[in-house]
C-alpha positions, 0 to 999 in steps of 0.5 A, a space after each residue: 743157154 738152157 736152165 734145169 730145173 728140178 720138181 719138188 714134189 710136195 706131199 699132199 699133207 703138206 698142201 693142205 696144211 698150206 690152204 689152211 695157213 692161206 685160209 686161216 691168214 684170210 680170216 685173221 685179216 678179216 678178224 684184225 679189220 673187225 676187232 681192230 676197228 671196234 676197238 677203235 670205235 670203243 677207244 680201247 688202245 691196246 686192242 687196235 695195237 694188237 689187231 695192228 700187230 696181228 695184220 703183217 702178221 697173217 701176211 707173212 702167214 699168206 707168203 708162207 702158205 704160197 711158199 710152202 705150196 711150192 715146197 720152197 725150204 723157208 715154207 717148211 720151216 716157217 709154218 712150222 714156226 707159225 704152228 708151234 707159236 699157235 700150241 700155248 695157250 696162257 692165261 694170268 689175270 688180264 694177260 692172256 695169250 692164244 693164237 691160231 690160224 685156220 682151226 683149234 682144238 684146245 684142251 685147258 686146264 685152269 680157271 675155264 669153263 670149257 676144259 675142252 674147245 675147238 674154233 674154225 677161225 683166227 685171232 690173236 688175243 693178248 689179253 682180257 678186258 676181265 680179269 680172272 684166274 689162271 689157265 693153261 692149255 694146248 692147241 691140238 690141232 697145231 701141235 699136230 700139224 707142227 708135229 707133222 711138217 717137222 717130219 716131212 722136214 727131217 724127211 726131206 733133209 735124210 733124202 737130201 743127203 743120200 
């Protein structure tokens, strides 16, 4: 019995996103270990819980980065969702939502000392130790990558229909 495989051509930009996602996942595991162990020693159970929740999230991202590299449809969809989840930044009182993998460039409004900032690294922030005012922002890198991936997905669907 002979099997024929179709060669999937993965655009270079998608490969770059895949590497960023895989590197962000590895950095995320390191972040979860470092922050989690610090929270453990300081008896901050909420910090430990967030780090424990982050481990499977960053693990799933690594699996989807490999799927994306291989050109699998689930890799495209999952990567688009992962980057879309990194777009918003919200902070009200002690509640904070900021998620990043690999790199971020943020534009923020509200009670913040930096209205624009960038980082290389990964994190998942869901709360703050000290209360503060409000802040909303956008991760421009995540917005650009999510938009790019959605565009590639749409192009591929059109190519499959033709």
